[in-house]
N, C-alpha and C positions, 0 to 999 in steps of 0.2 A: 501496498500501501504506499504512494506517494501522497506528502503533506505539504501541501504547496502550501507558501511564503509567499505574503505577499509585498513585493521592493518598497511600498510607499511607507510600509507599518514598520516594519525592520529585516534589518543586513542579516549574513551570517558576521562569525567571529571570523577574522584575518585571515587568510595560509584553507579556509575553507575547500576541498574540492564542491564544482556543485551541476548539477541542470536548472541548466538556467534558461526562463520563457522569453520572449527577446521580439519586440516586435520594432517595429521597418518598412521602408520602400526601396525595393530593387528602386535601379535607375531607366528606366525609359530605354528605347532604342537610342533613341537621338540626344542621352540626359544631360546636359549642362548647368549652370549652376541659377538660371534662369530658370529648367523648366523642371523643378525638383521634382513638384507636384504629379510629376509625371511616372510612365511605370506601377507595380505591382507590390500593394501588399502582406509584409507579411508578418504572421505571429508561429513561431519554431523552438524550438529546447536547442539548444547542442550543450556539452560539459564548460565548465567553468572554474573555475577562481576565484574567488571574492577575497578584496585586499585590502587595505585600506595608506596604500602606499603605494603605488607604481610607474618606474623612470622609463617612456618610448625607446624608442634609440635612437631620436632627434633630439628629447635629451626636454620633451615634457612632461612636465611632474602631472602625476591624476590623485586623487584621494579619493575613498571608497569607491570602487571600483569595481564591473568585475571582468578578469583577461581570459580569452582562448587560448587555444594552441599555438596560437602561431601571434603573437602578444597584440592580439584584435583588441579596444581597449570599451567595455557599457557599461556606460552607467546608468542611474539608479533610474526610474522609469520617473517624472518628474523634471529631470536636468536639462537640462539645452545641452544632446548629442543626435547624428540621424541612426540610430539605432539602440534600444534601453529598453531596459531589463522589468518585464512587471514582476516575475515571481518568481521563484528557485526553489528548490528541496534538496536537505539534502541526494549526496550520492550517499547508496549500499558501502556498506562495509567490503573487501573480496572477499574469494568464499574459502572458508575455512579460517575467518582470524579477524580482527577487531581492526583492523588498520584499513586505509585507503592504497597504500602505496609499501613497495617493499624492491630494495635496493641490491645491487652487486651478488653478493654471496649467501644471501636470503632466499633470493628468488626460486633456485630449486628446496631447497625445505618446504615451503612456501603450499608448492604446487604438489606435492607429493602427500602435505599431510591434509593439504584440501581434493587433495583424487583421493584421501584413504591408505595411498600407497608404499610398501617402505623406502625408504631415502631410497636415492643412485648410490652403485658404492664404486 
């Protein structure tokens, strides 16, 4: 069961991976700054993480924002941004564990534990 939280009411803790419901508008076929209203409106879910401070590659400082795996920053709904996050939900933990990420030498043992198999030697 997924519990969605309205991003206008509450934000996740910094560093939390989330499913983010994003709204915005795809650009039209001949999109320019003057025809931003063209194109199709969307509302979709993407995996992201929330952070209280993020620096874009161009040096721009962002506060209280959602960031995707490509470094695209989206702000909570109601703030000035082309695409905004309307709702968020905590991602489930990895199978067989209580964490969202396992790195390095701990990956294979975690996988074996999740599969209920003896560790490989």
